[in-house]
Kinemage of the C-alpha trace (Angstrom):
@kinemage 1
@onewidth
@group {chain A} dominant
@subgroup {mainchain}
@vectorlist {calphas} color= white
{ca met a 1} P -8.967 -17.393 -10.850
{ca glu a 2} L -11.242 -19.214 -13.330
{ca glu a 3} L -15.086 -17.987 -13.744
{ca lys a 4} L -16.575 -19.388 -10.615
{ca thr a 5} L -19.491 -18.575 -8.257
{ca tyr a 6} L -18.822 -17.301 -4.921
{ca pro a 7} L -22.523 -16.702 -3.191
{ca tyr a 8} L -20.425 -15.282 0.088
{ca leu a 9} L -17.456 -12.734 0.116
{ca tyr a 10} L -15.728 -11.316 3.311
{ca leu a 11} L -13.776 -8.293 2.966
{ca asp a 12} L -11.783 -6.289 5.727
{ca ala a 13} L -8.256 -4.832 6.037
{ca thr a 14} L -5.307 -5.495 8.365
{ca tyr a 15} L -2.222 -3.315 9.174
{ca leu a 16} L 1.337 -3.837 9.038
{ca lys a 17} L 4.241 -1.458 10.031
{ca val a 18} L 6.910 -0.476 7.083
{ca arg a 19} L 9.661 2.028 6.980
{ca trp a 20} L 9.146 4.742 4.404
{ca ser a 21} L 12.160 7.110 3.698
{ca ala a 22} L 13.275 7.846 7.313
{ca arg a 23} L 10.247 7.271 9.194
{ca val a 24} L 7.820 4.118 10.220
{ca thr a 25} L 4.207 4.267 8.780
{ca thr a 26} L 1.359 1.613 8.705
{ca met a 27} L 0.364 0.111 5.575
{ca ala a 28} L -3.290 -1.291 5.037
{ca leu a 29} L -3.602 -4.861 3.361
{ca leu a 30} L -7.111 -5.402 2.108
{ca val a 31} L -8.022 -9.034 2.092
{ca cys a 32} L -11.164 -10.546 0.304
{ca val a 33} L -12.138 -14.277 1.215
{ca gly a 34} L -14.808 -15.794 -0.858
{ca val a 35} L -16.892 -19.092 0.118
{ca asp a 36} L -17.662 -20.963 -3.283
{ca glu a 37} L -20.631 -22.985 -4.333
{ca glu a 38} L -19.671 -25.991 -3.012
{ca gly a 39} L -18.996 -24.354 0.484
{ca phe a 40} L -15.089 -24.063 0.594
{ca arg a 41} L -13.109 -21.018 1.664
{ca glu a 42} L -10.650 -19.363 -0.633
{ca val a 43} L -8.451 -16.418 -0.281
{ca leu a 44} L -9.214 -14.251 -3.529
{ca ala a 45} L -7.026 -11.167 -2.937
{ca val a 46} L -4.662 -9.449 -0.820
{ca val a 47} L -4.082 -5.847 -2.056
{ca glu a 48} L -1.711 -3.515 -0.684
{ca val a 49} L -2.898 0.044 -0.361
{ca ala a 50} L -1.044 3.093 0.059
{ca gly a 51} L -2.524 6.245 1.410
{ca thr a 52} L -6.185 6.837 2.549
{ca glu a 53} L -8.317 6.218 -0.561
{ca met a 54} L -9.851 2.809 0.980
{ca gly a 55} L -12.809 3.503 -0.618
{ca ala a 56} L -11.239 3.489 -4.202
{ca ala a 57} L -9.177 0.548 -3.313
{ca tyr a 58} L -12.120 -1.708 -2.420
{ca ala a 59} L -13.965 -0.991 -5.508
{ca ser a 60} L -10.839 -1.542 -7.637
{ca leu a 61} L -10.292 -4.855 -5.710
{ca leu a 62} L -13.844 -5.920 -6.572
{ca arg a 63} L -13.649 -4.825 -10.133
{ca gly a 64} L -10.477 -6.846 -10.719
{ca leu a 65} L -11.852 -10.104 -9.141
{ca ile a 66} L -14.899 -9.643 -11.537
{ca asp a 67} L -12.700 -9.170 -14.364
{ca arg a 68} L -10.882 -12.373 -13.398
{ca gly a 69} L -13.997 -14.203 -13.101
{ca leu a 70} L -15.854 -13.480 -10.052
{ca arg a 71} L -19.635 -14.515 -10.476
{ca gly a 72} L -22.719 -15.030 -8.300
{ca val a 73} L -22.073 -13.016 -5.064
{ca arg a 74} L -25.301 -12.798 -2.970
{ca leu a 75} L -23.700 -11.421 0.427
{ca val a 76} L -20.748 -9.488 1.391
{ca val a 77} L -19.829 -9.484 5.156
{ca ser a 78} L -17.592 -6.605 6.589
{ca asp a 79} L -17.376 -4.162 9.251
{ca asp a 80} L -19.477 -0.945 8.736
{ca his a 81} L -16.900 0.979 6.403
{ca glu a 82} L -18.430 3.637 4.088
{ca gly a 83} L -15.933 2.544 1.415
{ca ile a 84} L -16.950 -1.255 1.342
{ca lys a 85} L -20.466 -0.368 1.360
{ca ala a 86} L -19.980 1.958 -1.856
{ca ala a 87} L -18.013 -0.635 -3.610
{ca val a 88} L -20.495 -3.341 -2.922
{ca ala a 89} L -23.406 -0.973 -4.326
{ca gly a 90} L -21.345 -0.054 -7.253
{ca glu a 91} L -19.567 -3.125 -8.262
{ca leu a 92} L -22.037 -6.129 -6.873
{ca pro a 93} L -25.407 -4.328 -7.397
{ca gly a 94} L -27.222 -7.709 -7.060
{ca ala a 95} L -25.510 -8.548 -3.690
{ca gln a 96} L -26.478 -7.767 -0.141
{ca trp a 97} L -24.236 -6.458 2.695
{ca gln a 98} L -23.952 -7.780 6.064
{ca arg a 99} L -22.449 -5.539 8.886
{ca cys a 100} L -20.446 -7.581 11.350
{ca val a 101} L -22.420 -8.236 14.245
{ca val a 102} L -19.505 -8.442 16.563
{ca his a 103} L -18.257 -5.122 15.674
{ca phe a 104} L -21.832 -3.788 15.717
{ca glu a 105} L -22.161 -4.793 19.450
{ca his a 106} L -18.895 -3.348 20.513
{ca asn a 107} L -20.287 0.020 18.713
{ca val a 108} L -23.378 0.097 20.902
{ca leu a 109} L -21.749 -1.072 24.020
{ca ser a 110} L -19.046 1.586 23.726
{ca ser a 111} L -21.741 4.229 24.907
{ca val a 112} L -22.931 1.950 27.788
{ca pro a 113} L -21.175 2.438 31.515
{ca ala a 114} L -19.002 -0.637 32.290
{ca ser a 115} L -21.324 -1.163 35.478
{ca glu a 116} L -24.271 -1.815 33.263
{ca met a 117} L -22.484 -3.339 30.377
{ca ser a 118} L -23.176 -7.013 31.467
{ca glu a 119} L -26.992 -6.296 31.417
{ca val a 120} L -27.150 -4.513 28.127
{ca asp a 121} L -24.942 -7.008 26.485
{ca glu a 122} L -26.936 -10.040 27.304
{ca asp a 123} L -30.091 -8.314 25.829
{ca leu a 124} L -28.134 -6.958 22.677
{ca lys a 125} L -27.101 -10.790 21.984
{ca ala a 126} L -30.535 -12.115 22.396
{ca val a 127} L -31.476 -10.142 19.271
{ca phe a 128} L -28.905 -12.242 17.162
{ca asp a 129} L -29.791 -15.437 18.760
{ca val a 130} L -32.911 -16.254 16.688
{ca arg a 131} L -33.340 -17.479 13.427
{ca arg a 132} L -36.666 -15.511 12.321
{ca glu a 133} L -36.816 -12.010 11.231
{ca lys a 134} L -40.189 -11.293 13.166
{ca thr a 135} L -38.711 -12.418 16.602
{ca ala a 136} L -35.388 -10.466 15.748
{ca arg a 137} L -37.571 -7.687 15.225
{ca thr a 138} L -39.566 -7.940 18.394
{ca leu a 139} L -36.616 -8.214 20.475
{ca ala a 140} L -34.903 -5.305 18.695
{ca glu a 141} L -38.152 -3.093 19.393
{ca glu a 142} L -37.955 -4.459 23.151
{ca phe a 143} L -34.311 -3.357 23.560
{ca val a 144} L -35.041 0.121 22.132
{ca glu a 145} L -38.067 0.681 24.575
{ca leu a 146} L -36.112 -0.910 27.493
{ca tyr a 147} L -32.968 1.175 27.145
{ca gly a 148} L -33.942 4.229 25.253
{ca lys a 149} L -34.350 6.459 28.176
{ca arg a 150} L -31.352 5.126 30.084
{ca phe a 151} L -28.636 4.908 27.472
{ca pro a 152} L -29.927 7.258 24.223
{ca lys a 153} L -26.814 7.255 22.751
{ca ala a 154} L -26.187 3.687 22.746
{ca val a 155} L -29.828 3.025 21.317
{ca ser a 156} L -29.319 5.483 18.579
{ca val a 157} L -26.272 3.466 17.287
{ca phe a 158} L -28.313 0.320 17.756
{ca glu a 159} L -31.108 1.844 15.648
{ca ala a 160} L -29.023 3.385 13.138
{ca gly a 161} L -27.393 -0.088 12.263
{ca ile a 162} L -29.512 -3.008 13.642
{ca trp a 163} L -31.207 -3.953 10.023
{ca asp a 164} L -27.634 -3.995 8.391
{ca ala a 165} L -26.486 -6.274 11.240
{ca leu a 166} L -29.693 -8.609 10.406
{ca thr a 167} L -29.052 -9.188 6.823
{ca tyr a 168} L -27.967 -12.779 7.486
{ca leu a 169} L -31.475 -13.638 8.359
{ca ser a 170} L -32.525 -13.710 4.610
{ca phe a 171} L -30.218 -16.455 4.396
{ca pro a 172} L -30.484 -20.313 5.476
{ca gly a 173} L -30.253 -20.660 9.203
{ca ser a 174} L -27.681 -23.247 9.079
{ca his a 175} L -25.318 -20.415 7.391
{ca his a 176} L -26.247 -17.945 10.117
{ca pro a 177} L -23.676 -18.469 12.545
{ca arg a 178} L -20.786 -17.818 9.831
{ca leu a 179} L -22.647 -14.967 7.969
{ca arg a 180} L -23.106 -12.866 11.155
{ca thr a 181} L -19.327 -11.835 11.616
{ca thr a 182} L -16.110 -11.408 10.168
{ca asn a 183} L -14.524 -13.692 12.852
{ca met a 184} L -12.978 -15.942 10.314
{ca leu a 185} L -10.902 -13.224 8.781
{ca glu a 186} L -9.884 -11.957 12.072
{ca cys a 187} L -8.346 -15.267 12.745
{ca leu a 188} L -6.624 -15.211 9.380
{ca phe a 189} L -5.334 -11.787 10.615
{ca lys a 190} L -4.171 -12.989 13.818
{ca glu a 191} L -2.201 -15.692 11.979
{ca ile a 192} L -0.442 -13.067 9.648
{ca lys a 193} L 0.481 -10.784 12.697
{ca arg a 194} L 1.622 -13.882 14.883
{ca arg a 195} L 3.890 -14.966 11.584
{ca thr a 196} L 4.984 -11.254 11.037
{ca arg a 197} L 5.682 -10.221 14.683
{ca val a 198} L 9.427 -11.407 14.276
{ca val a 199} L 9.987 -8.952 11.467
{ca gly a 200} L 8.781 -6.079 13.457
{ca val a 201} L 9.024 -3.068 11.017
{ca phe a 202} L 9.130 -4.108 7.249
{ca pro a 203} L 11.737 -2.440 5.473
{ca asn a 204} L 9.508 -1.513 2.472
{ca glu a 205} L 5.454 -2.083 1.336
{ca thr a 206} L 6.840 -4.799 -1.081
{ca ser a 207} L 8.396 -7.189 1.516
{ca ala a 208} L 5.166 -6.649 3.787
{ca ser a 209} L 2.993 -7.455 1.257
{ca thr a 210} L 4.808 -10.614 -0.137
{ca leu a 211} L 5.112 -11.892 3.285
{ca ala a 212} L 1.435 -11.476 4.225
{ca thr a 213} L 0.077 -12.670 0.991
{ca glu a 214} L 2.194 -16.016 1.333
{ca ile a 215} L 0.794 -16.435 4.909
{ca ala a 216} L -2.783 -15.870 3.494
{ca leu a 217} L -2.493 -18.056 0.647
{ca arg a 218} L -0.934 -20.989 2.809
{ca ser a 219} L -4.280 -20.689 4.979
{ca ser a 220} L -6.414 -20.778 1.993
{ca glu a 221} L -4.492 -24.124 0.968
{ca glu a 222} L -5.426 -25.442 4.340
{ca trp a 223} L -9.168 -24.618 4.138
{ca val a 224} L -9.575 -26.900 0.922
{ca leu a 225} L -9.295 -29.708 3.301
{ca arg a 226} L -12.460 -28.883 5.193
{ca arg a 227} L -15.806 -27.684 3.834
{ca tyr a 228} L -16.798 -24.457 5.410
{ca leu a 229} L -20.703 -24.354 4.696
{ca thr a 230} L -23.057 -26.860 3.499
{ca met a 231} L -24.290 -25.220 0.467
{ca asp a 232} L -27.241 -27.509 -0.710
{ca val a 233} L -29.699 -25.360 1.395
{ca leu a 234} L -28.879 -22.199 -0.439
{ca gln a 235} L -28.887 -23.792 -3.734
{ca thr a 236} L -32.363 -25.083 -3.318
{ca ala a 237} L -33.492 -21.926 -1.370
{ca glu a 238} L -35.127 -18.867 -3.364
{ca lys a 239} L -32.790 -16.029 -3.692
{ca pro a 240} L -33.290 -13.756 -0.538
{ca asn a 241} L -35.429 -10.425 -0.556
{ca pro a 242} L -33.019 -7.380 -1.510
{ca gln a 243} L -33.250 -6.466 2.077
{ca leu a 244} L -35.035 -6.672 5.372
{ca ser a 245} L -38.026 -4.721 5.954
{ca arg a 246} L -36.794 -1.500 7.673
{ca his a 247} L -40.255 -0.494 8.822
């Protein structure tokens, strides 16, 4: 990777079954996709991880990309993973972090009875359907007031994570739909799973990593045919505030 600016990064992991000695185990593959200054997506890294040291692996992944020329990261989008957050803070101190809204909504709704879920989900989604921080803040406060007594556990999850889920509001409105979630990575993982399903259990980590990386890079080659985001609005905008006000 030549030295290049990637304002947006997406980080997540997918898992494949591999054979280790006489038993079958699960291997994690960390994947990083970047959106460059011209608005095109690119798979920047696919890293095989052994063991449970995911936080250290994410930090190592980012350090490796920086050593290879990664520059200008302004936002990292991922699920709520302590290892990712620590890695971003340590290796990309100038970047903000966006918690995937889809995962966040699932976390909140997991504490709501099924019979009430539709109502709560509608009001929850409304918070993320606006472009302005002031409006989102008002809707968030209304959500807490409306459901605080009925579903205290769900509202506790909501209050703990809502501002990390609204980081995207610091960026151009036209980018919001693609900055709110890791859906783009989920689609990539779905393709990897579809293509590797015929293998079932891989004979070793190397074979799993090699095939998954090949599939990811083929997707990356196809992405260059279509611009993912129009970046002019980001290039002409002021750099976002370090974080939304939490009070």
